[in-house]
C-alpha angles and dihedrals in degrees: 000000000000114000119202123204124193123186114230102176141344135199131168094271103017137054130182122194142159121242117198136200101018129106135241093262091058094045091049091047091054090049094050093046091069087079089066098054108110117232135164122262134162108267107172133030126193116196122209097169132005118173094158127114091252127084119245091251093056092051091046089052091053094048089051090059094051107110110240123199119204116229092190137029116283130189126219113256089241092060097035121108090234087071095230098312092114129252141166090279096059106018133065111200127204135190126205126189119163132160121201159271096079145051122295110228135194088250089068087072103100123194150120133257095025139043136200114260097215109035095186095058104129118231108176140333119245124202125213114308092003115131136198118196125170148134128224140194123214120199138178116267141148133239090251088068097040136349091236089071092058111116096204149311124291125181137154143206130205112257106249118240103211131194125182123189133178099352112198093206092231090140090218096115090059089069092043095066110090090199096051089235096139124081131179124220128165090352090304127111127218129190123215106226092202092058097040115096094182094249088153093225091129091043093055090045092052091056089067091054123081096210102034127081125174125172126179124184129180112246116242095207108028122070136178112223125204120194127182120182128211088215106264091098135019115257092250092048090056090056093046093046090048090057091047091052090049093049092050091048091053090049091051090047092050090050094050092043092055089049091053091048092052092048091049092051092054 
């Protein structure tokens, strides 16, 4: 089966593209596989001094949600030779020491092997003479384990198959569409498939008209994918890594299935 991909739009943190000749099961499997892409996130925080208005737990929670980008290759603690104890190969350490007055930002986290994605993310406000001193450890994890390890958002819509017959040119259906996907030119309407979410507002409206017929059906083999990154990976990298994860899961399933078959035959 040959899969065709057409880029629709691309920004720094978002990409939209059309994937042809797959089915809903494959599209949904790719979407779900993003939760198995390993990315860094702060896992533990050790406080030495916290004079701020927030409890240690609240600051630790905020630090855990700060996107961390690796600048070198890390192993998961499960696969590391340190056997989960924590070392330079599987752990990125940060230190933070700030004295008020002023805002503590993510950029105040100082470490090697990784960096914060958004330096200006606020953590906590310190008043005069208040201090915040702590150390943290960031490790690899997946979104299945905790949402803080999710690299971004991925979702898809079925590509709309649109048919327009006998348009009256009344221009009324243009105002019916909540997504502003319908335009009128030379008494003929056109519907932008990239804006249409198949809400059927225009389809229901056309049923009330004698000389206007609009039908929109979701495609069963073409899908529009939307990917927004949190900064740890590029949007296209998230899609590629999702496919790699899915491919590995299928190989693992095939291996275990063959083992079960051999055991059953015995």
